[in-house]
C-alpha positions as CSV (number, residue, x, y, z in Angstrom):
1,X,-8.0,35.7,1.3
2,X,-10.3,32.4,1.3
3,X,-8.5,28.9,1.0
4,X,-10.4,26.1,-0.2
5,X,-9.8,23.2,1.8
6,X,-8.5,20.3,-0.8
7,X,-6.1,23.2,-1.7
8,X,-5.2,23.9,1.9
9,X,-4.2,20.7,2.6
10,X,-2.4,19.6,-0.8
11,X,-0.4,23.2,0.1
12,X,0.3,22.1,3.3
13,X,1.6,18.2,2.0
14,X,4.8,18.6,2.3
15,X,7.6,15.7,0.8
16,X,11.5,15.6,1.6
17,X,12.8,15.0,-1.8
18,X,10.8,13.0,-4.9
19,X,12.2,9.8,-4.2
20,X,10.3,10.3,-0.3
21,X,6.7,11.2,-2.5
22,X,7.5,8.4,-4.9
23,X,7.2,6.0,-2.1
24,X,4.2,7.7,-0.1
25,X,2.2,7.9,-3.2
26,X,3.4,4.1,-4.5
27,X,2.5,2.8,-0.4
28,X,-1.3,4.9,-0.6
29,X,-1.5,3.4,-3.7
30,X,-1.0,0.1,-2.4
31,X,-2.8,1.1,0.6
32,X,-5.6,1.5,-1.2
33,X,-5.9,-1.4,-3.6
34,X,-5.2,-3.9,-0.8
35,X,-7.8,-2.5,1.2
36,X,-10.4,-4.1,-1.9
37,X,-8.3,-7.3,-2.2
38,X,-8.6,-8.0,1.8
39,X,-12.4,-7.4,1.8
40,X,-12.7,-10.0,-1.0
41,X,-10.4,-12.6,0.8
42,X,-11.9,-12.0,4.2
43,X,-15.3,-13.7,2.5
44,X,-13.3,-16.6,1.8
45,X,-11.3,-16.6,5.0
46,X,-7.8,-16.1,3.6
47,X,-5.6,-13.5,3.6
48,X,-3.7,-12.5,0.8
49,X,-0.4,-14.4,1.5
50,X,-2.4,-17.6,1.9
51,X,-3.8,-17.2,-2.0
52,X,-0.7,-16.3,-3.1
53,X,0.5,-19.6,-1.5
54,X,-2.1,-21.9,-2.6
55,X,-2.1,-20.1,-6.8
56,X,2.2,-21.0,-7.1
57,X,1.0,-24.3,-5.2
58,X,-1.1,-24.7,-8.0
59,X,1.2,-23.5,-11.0
60,X,3.9,-26.0,-9.6
61,X,1.2,-29.2,-10.0
62,X,1.6,-32.2,-9.9
63,X,5.0,-32.0,-8.3
64,X,4.9,-30.8,-4.6
65,X,7.1,-27.5,-4.1
66,X,9.5,-27.3,-0.3
67,X,8.4,-24.8,2.1
68,X,12.2,-23.1,1.7
69,X,11.3,-22.5,-2.4
70,X,7.7,-21.3,-1.3
71,X,9.0,-18.6,1.5
72,X,11.4,-17.3,-1.7
73,X,8.9,-17.1,-4.5
74,X,5.5,-15.0,-2.5
75,X,4.8,-11.5,-3.5
76,X,6.0,-10.9,-0.4
77,X,7.6,-11.8,2.3
78,X,6.0,-14.1,4.7
79,X,7.7,-13.9,8.3
80,X,6.0,-17.5,9.8
81,X,5.2,-19.2,6.6
82,X,5.1,-22.9,8.6
83,X,1.9,-20.7,10.4
84,X,0.6,-20.3,7.7
85,X,1.1,-23.4,6.2
86,X,-0.8,-24.6,9.7
87,X,-4.1,-23.1,9.1
88,X,-4.1,-24.3,5.4
89,X,-3.4,-27.8,5.6
90,X,-6.6,-27.8,8.8
91,X,-8.7,-26.6,5.6
92,X,-7.4,-28.9,3.7
93,X,-6.4,-26.6,1.1
94,X,-2.7,-28.2,1.4
95,X,-1.0,-31.1,1.9
96,X,2.6,-31.2,3.4
97,X,5.4,-34.7,3.4
98,X,8.5,-35.1,3.9
99,X,11.1,-35.7,1.2
100,X,12.6,-39.0,0.8
101,X,15.6,-37.4,-0.4
102,X,16.0,-34.8,2.3
103,X,14.3,-35.6,5.8
104,X,14.9,-31.7,6.5
105,X,13.2,-30.4,4.0
106,X,8.6,-30.6,3.9
107,X,7.5,-30.5,0.6
108,X,3.9,-28.9,-0.2
109,X,0.7,-30.1,-1.8
110,X,-2.3,-28.3,-3.3
111,X,-5.3,-30.4,-2.7
112,X,-8.6,-30.8,-5.1
113,X,-10.5,-28.8,-2.3
114,X,-7.8,-26.1,-2.6
115,X,-7.9,-26.1,-6.0
116,X,-11.6,-26.1,-5.8
117,X,-11.1,-23.0,-3.3
118,X,-9.0,-21.1,-5.9
119,X,-11.8,-22.1,-9.1
120,X,-14.9,-20.3,-6.4
121,X,-12.0,-17.4,-6.5
122,X,-11.1,-16.9,-9.5
123,X,-13.7,-14.1,-11.4
124,X,-14.8,-12.6,-8.2
125,X,-11.4,-11.8,-8.1
126,X,-11.1,-10.8,-11.8
127,X,-13.8,-8.1,-10.7
128,X,-11.6,-7.1,-7.5
129,X,-8.4,-6.6,-9.5
130,X,-11.0,-4.5,-12.4
131,X,-12.0,-2.8,-9.7
132,X,-8.7,-1.5,-8.6
133,X,-6.7,-1.0,-12.3
134,X,-9.8,-0.9,-14.8
135,X,-9.9,2.4,-15.3
136,X,-6.2,2.7,-16.5
137,X,-6.1,1.5,-20.5
138,X,-3.9,-1.4,-21.2
139,X,-0.9,1.0,-22.8
140,X,-1.3,2.9,-19.0
141,X,-1.0,-0.8,-17.1
142,X,1.7,-1.6,-19.4
143,X,4.1,1.4,-18.4
144,X,2.8,0.9,-14.8
145,X,4.3,-2.5,-14.8
146,X,7.7,-1.3,-16.1
147,X,8.4,1.1,-13.9
148,X,7.4,-0.7,-10.8
149,X,9.9,-3.6,-12.4
150,X,12.7,-0.2,-12.9
151,X,12.0,0.9,-9.2
152,X,12.3,-2.7,-7.4
153,X,15.5,-3.9,-10.2
154,X,18.3,-3.5,-7.7
155,X,15.9,-4.4,-4.7
156,X,15.5,-7.7,-5.9
157,X,17.3,-10.8,-4.4
158,X,19.5,-12.2,-7.9
159,X,17.4,-14.6,-9.9
160,X,14.1,-13.9,-8.3
161,X,11.6,-14.5,-10.7
162,X,10.1,-10.4,-10.1
163,X,13.5,-9.1,-11.3
């Protein structure tokens, strides 16, 4: 009896539980979608984390944001936010100043150069997101977002904007 290669591969995939299957499916999806985004950000000499940080700073304008607050608001954890800020400051995309109220706190702000970069990225990023998920209907996207929020909720810290 002959079986086709795709069917044989599908039959060989085994999961220990529905939770494992869902998790691995989510991980695979992230990997596939992230590859498209990484390619885009690389063309602007940025990482997705650096872009996210700049986006947060633009939203806070004209205010500066303490480094620790930025770290909390990032989509994914940044273990070395200081190094990431160093790289962005070197490119003149951000500025850092010491707080006058608390000398231990460092305040971060986006520069005009940083805003100009975000403006240049906007349309290519919109097209990237369309490539990533444009095949889904509006209703499917809404359902996906709702399911992801439910899956993530028990693991979000108190007060998270993502909860």
